[in-house]
C-alpha positions in Angstrom: -5.3 -18.8 -6.9 -7.0 -19.2 -10.2 -5.1 -22.4 -11.2 -8.1 -24.4 -12.1 -9.9 -23.8 -15.5 -13.6 -23.9 -16.0 -14.9 -26.7 -17.7 -17.7 -26.2 -20.2 -19.2 -29.0 -22.4 -19.6 -26.6 -25.3 -18.7 -23.1 -26.1 -21.1 -20.5 -25.0 -22.3 -17.3 -26.3 -23.0 -14.7 -23.6 -24.5 -11.4 -24.0 -23.4 -8.4 -21.9 -26.4 -8.5 -19.6 -25.9 -12.1 -18.9 -22.1 -12.0 -17.9 -23.0 -10.9 -14.3 -25.4 -13.8 -13.7 -22.8 -16.2 -15.3 -20.2 -15.1 -13.3 -22.1 -15.4 -10.1 -23.0 -18.9 -10.8 -19.7 -20.3 -11.6 -18.1 -18.3 -8.4 -20.5 -20.3 -6.2 -18.0 -23.1 -6.4 -14.7 -21.9 -7.3 -12.9 -18.5 -8.0 -13.1 -17.1 -11.4 -11.2 -14.4 -13.7 -13.0 -12.5 -16.3 -11.0 -10.3 -18.7 -12.7 -7.1 -19.4 -12.3 -4.4 -22.4 -11.2 -1.6 -20.1 -11.2 -0.4 -16.6 -14.7 1.4 -17.2 -16.1 -1.7 -18.4 -14.6 -3.6 -15.4 -16.2 -1.0 -12.8 -19.5 -1.3 -14.7 -19.6 -5.2 -14.4 -18.7 -4.9 -10.7 -21.6 -2.7 -10.2 -24.0 -5.0 -11.8 -22.8 -8.1 -10.0 -23.0 -6.0 -6.6 -26.7 -5.1 -7.4 -27.5 -8.7 -7.8 -25.6 -10.0 -4.8 -23.8 -7.4 -2.7 -21.9 -10.0 -0.5 -20.1 -11.0 -3.5 -16.2 -10.5 -3.5 -15.1 -8.8 -6.5 -11.8 -7.6 -7.1 -10.6 -5.3 -10.0 -7.0 -5.2 -11.0 -7.0 -1.8 -13.1 -4.5 -1.2 -16.1 -2.2 1.7 -15.7 -3.3 5.0 -16.8 -0.2 6.4 -18.5 2.2 5.5 -21.3 5.3 4.1 -20.0 9.0 5.8 -21.0 6.9 8.9 -21.3 8.4 10.8 -18.0 4.7 10.4 -16.7 4.0 8.2 -13.8 0.7 6.4 -13.2 -1.5 8.3 -11.0 -1.7 7.4 -7.3 -5.3 6.3 -7.2 -4.4 3.4 -9.8 -1.1 2.5 -8.0 -3.1 2.3 -4.6 -6.1 0.2 -6.2 -3.6 -2.3 -7.8 -1.8 -2.7 -4.6 -5.1 -3.0 -2.7 -6.2 -5.8 -5.2 -2.8 -7.7 -5.2 -3.1 -7.7 -1.3 -6.7 -9.3 -1.8 -5.4 -11.8 -4.1 -2.8 -13.2 -1.8 -5.5 -14.0 0.8 -7.0 -17.6 0.9 -10.5 -16.2 -0.2 -13.1 -18.4 -1.9 -15.8 -17.4 -4.4 -13.9 -14.6 -5.7 -14.7 -12.8 -9.1 -11.6 -11.4 -10.4 -12.1 -9.0 -13.1 -9.1 -7.7 -15.1 -8.7 -5.2 -18.1 -6.9 -6.8 -20.9 -4.3 -4.1 -20.8 -3.4 -5.1 -17.4 -1.9 -8.3 -18.7 0.6 -6.6 -20.8 3.1 -5.8 -17.8 4.7 -8.0 -15.3 4.2 -7.2 -11.5 6.0 -8.1 -8.6 5.9 -11.9 -7.8 3.7 -13.1 -5.1 6.5 -14.6 -2.7 8.2 -11.0 -3.0 5.2 -9.1 -2.4 4.4 -11.3 0.7 7.9 -10.6 2.2 7.7 -6.7 1.5 6.0 -5.8 4.5 6.8 -4.8 7.9 5.0 -6.3 10.9 4.6 -4.6 14.5 2.4 -4.7 17.5 2.0 -2.1 20.4 4.9 -4.1 22.3 7.4 -3.7 19.7 10.8 -2.4 20.8 13.3 -0.4 18.9 11.4 -0.1 15.7 11.1 3.7 15.2 13.5 3.9 12.6 12.7 0.8 11.0 9.2 2.2 10.5 10.5 5.4 9.0 12.9 3.6 6.8 10.3 1.4 5.2 7.8 4.3 4.8 10.6 6.3 3.0 11.9 3.4 1.0 8.5 2.0 -0.2 6.9 5.0 -2.4 5.1 6.8 0.8 5.3 10.4 0.4 6.1 12.5 3.5 3.7 15.4 4.2 2.8 17.8 7.2 -0.6 16.4 7.6 -1.8 12.6 6.4 -4.9 13.1 4.4 -4.5 10.6 1.4 -3.5 7.0 0.9 0.0 6.7 0.4 1.3 9.5 2.9 3.1 9.6 6.1 4.2 12.3 8.5 6.6 12.4 11.4 5.7 14.7 14.5 8.6 13.9 17.2 7.6 10.5 18.8 4.2 10.3 16.5 4.4 8.4 13.1 1.0 8.9 10.9 0.7 6.9 7.8 -2.2 5.8 5.2 -1.7 2.3 3.7 -3.5 2.0 0.1 -5.1 -1.1 1.4 -7.0 0.7 4.3 -10.0 2.7 4.8 -8.3 5.0 7.4 -4.8 5.9 8.4 -2.7 4.6 11.2 -1.1 6.4 14.2 1.9 5.0 15.9 2.9 6.5 19.4 6.3 5.9 20.6 8.2 6.2 23.8 11.8 6.8 22.3 12.1 3.8 20.0 9.6 1.6 21.3 5.8 1.5 20.4 3.6 2.6 23.2 0.2 2.5 21.2 -1.4 2.2 17.8 -4.5 3.9 16.6 -6.7 4.3 13.3 -7.8 7.8 13.1 -10.0 10.0 10.8 -7.9 11.7 8.0 -10.5 14.6 8.1 -10.6 15.7 11.8 -7.3 13.6 12.7 -9.3 12.2 15.6 -8.6 8.5 17.0 -11.0 6.0 15.9 -9.9 2.8 17.8 -6.8 1.1 19.1 -5.5 -1.8 17.5 -2.7 -4.3 18.6 -1.0 -5.5 15.5 -0.2 -3.9 11.9 1.5 -5.1 8.9 2.5 -2.2 6.4 2.7 -2.9 2.8 4.4 -0.8 0.0 2.3 2.4 -1.4 3.0 0.9 -4.9 3.8 -2.6 -6.7 6.7 -0.6 -8.4 9.6 -1.4 -6.1 13.3 -0.5 -6.5 15.4 -2.8 -4.6 19.1 -4.2 -5.4 17.2 -7.0 -7.7 14.9 -4.7 -9.5 17.6 -2.2 -10.0 20.0 -4.8 -11.4 17.1 -5.9 -14.0 16.4 -2.1 -14.7 20.2 -1.4 -15.8 20.5 -4.6 -17.9 17.1 -3.9 -19.7 18.0 -0.1 -20.3 21.2 -0.9 -21.8 19.6 -3.8 -23.8 16.8 -1.5 -25.3 19.4 1.5 -25.5 16.7 4.0 -24.2 17.6 7.5 -25.2 17.0 10.8 -23.6 16.8 8.8 -20.1 20.3 9.3 -18.6 19.1 11.2 -15.5 16.8 8.4 -14.5 19.5 5.7 -15.1 22.1 7.5 -13.0 19.6 8.3 -10.1 18.1 4.6 -10.1 21.3 3.2 -10.3 22.4 5.1 -7.2 18.9 4.0 -5.5 17.8 7.5 -5.7 14.2 7.2 -6.8 13.2 10.7 -8.4 9.5 11.6 -9.6 8.8 9.8 -12.9 11.0 6.7 -12.1 7.5 4.6 -12.0 7.5 4.8 -15.9 10.4 2.0 -15.9 8.0 -0.7 -14.6 8.0 -2.7 -17.7 11.9 -3.2 -17.6 11.8 -3.8 -13.6 10.5 -7.4 -13.3 12.0 -10.3 -15.4 8.7 -12.7 -14.7 
């Protein structure tokens, strides 16, 4: 998406106050990437850009807010924001300003082709897909709860499945007649009332940290290669495709590229 470099006749020294205007100027003709010091400075820059031109498409790809191999997982807010940004980057958008903290570049993430394949499409006429949706949600980092109120959650009540994708502003409710979809709605997570009917939907994982046969194989190879200590419980569970809390800490050794 950002495969063309910006050609300048000479080096330009920019003050902090002039960066938003410069990025807006450059983005009129092409997509542009800017690497910031940290996530907070990325948010400040986005706010400054939006104050000048509210219609500009600005995408932030936040850094992880945890130390890896520390038995601590990234917060859900960060995981969901990164998923939303990755999804936006796969779109054929023009005039995008992509802001990325430097620390975000230190780790590999899921490849674009894998990301595009890792979704489940269905419509309000889909047949025999009840178990398919349940399996997708349970295997792709969604948390099962009693009532869906936050992104990354799903719940099941008989022939009704609710879920809240990290890329959406409202959760989705799917009503079934046995295995077949009867209707699809978005709904308000506060009062649980339906907002509008939709005909088609694509579910994405709740996180870019995906454990499948390929990533688990890479994880096992790198785990032994780096001789990680005190992590045997995680090694055994992930090797058996049992993803326990804290497994997200191994993102740095899940992907080769």
